[in-house]
C-alpha positions as CSV (number, residue, x, y, z in Angstrom):
1,M,12.8,5.0,-24.6
2,A,16.4,6.1,-24.0
3,T,18.6,4.1,-21.7
4,K,21.6,4.8,-19.6
5,T,24.4,2.4,-18.5
6,I,25.4,2.5,-14.8
7,S,28.0,0.7,-12.7
8,I,27.0,-0.7,-9.3
9,T,28.8,-2.8,-6.8
10,E,28.2,-6.5,-6.4
11,E,26.5,-5.8,-3.1
12,A,24.2,-3.2,-4.7
13,Y,23.4,-5.7,-7.5
14,K,22.5,-8.4,-5.0
15,I,20.1,-6.0,-3.2
16,L,18.5,-4.9,-6.4
17,A,18.1,-8.5,-7.6
18,S,16.5,-9.5,-4.3
19,L,13.8,-6.9,-4.8
20,R,12.5,-8.6,-7.9
21,N,8.8,-9.6,-7.4
22,R,8.6,-11.5,-10.6
23,E,11.2,-13.2,-12.8
24,R,10.8,-10.9,-15.8
25,E,10.7,-7.7,-13.9
26,S,13.4,-5.3,-15.1
27,F,15.8,-3.5,-12.9
28,S,14.4,-0.2,-14.3
29,E,10.9,-1.3,-13.0
30,I,12.4,-2.2,-9.6
31,I,14.1,1.2,-9.3
32,T,11.1,3.1,-10.5
33,D,8.7,1.2,-8.2
34,N,10.9,1.6,-5.1
35,L,12.4,5.0,-5.6
36,G,9.9,6.7,-7.9
37,S,7.4,9.3,-6.9
38,K,5.2,7.0,-4.9
39,N,4.6,8.2,-1.3
40,K,6.4,6.0,1.3
41,L,4.9,5.6,4.7
42,K,7.9,7.2,6.3
43,E,7.4,10.3,4.2
44,L,3.9,10.6,5.7
45,H,5.1,10.3,9.3
46,G,4.3,13.5,11.3
47,I,2.0,15.0,8.6
48,L,-0.9,15.0,11.1
49,S,-0.9,16.4,14.5
50,K,-1.5,14.0,17.3
51,E,-5.1,15.2,17.8
52,A,-5.8,15.0,14.1
53,G,-4.4,11.5,14.0
54,E,-6.5,10.4,16.9
55,S,-9.6,11.9,15.4
56,L,-8.9,10.2,12.1
57,E,-8.4,6.9,13.8
58,K,-11.6,7.3,15.8
59,N,-13.6,8.1,12.6
60,I,-12.1,5.1,10.8
61,I,-13.1,2.8,13.7
62,E,-16.6,4.2,13.7
63,M,-17.0,3.8,9.9
64,R,-15.8,0.2,10.1
65,K,-18.5,-0.5,12.8
66,V,-21.1,1.1,10.6
67,H,-19.9,-0.9,7.6
68,R,-20.0,-4.2,9.6
69,I,-23.6,-3.5,10.7
70,M,-24.7,-2.7,7.2
71,Q,-23.1,-5.9,5.9
72,K,-24.8,-8.0,8.6
73,K,-28.2,-6.4,7.6
74,K,-27.6,-7.1,3.9
75,T,-26.6,-10.7,4.7
76,R,-29.7,-11.3,6.9
77,K,-31.9,-9.8,4.1
78,I,-30.4,-12.1,1.5
79,L,-30.7,-15.2,3.7
80,K,-34.3,-14.3,4.5
81,E,-35.1,-14.0,0.7
82,L,-33.4,-17.4,0.1
83,E,-35.7,-19.2,2.7
């Protein structure tokens, strides 16, 4: 893979170094992970109308309730089988 040499200030270097998640992570990986094509939350702000956002939130809450009920039923069934 081709490489390029860049010059950055001490302050920029310290910021870049502070973003390291693991000791052997390269600066190229840090830059790609933080500035690459991944969607950032702030880029998604305003993508839904208020009504669509509220509807989505309502559906998520309802699906979580259904999931919890299903998990409780499964747990009860497994406990009953273990008796």
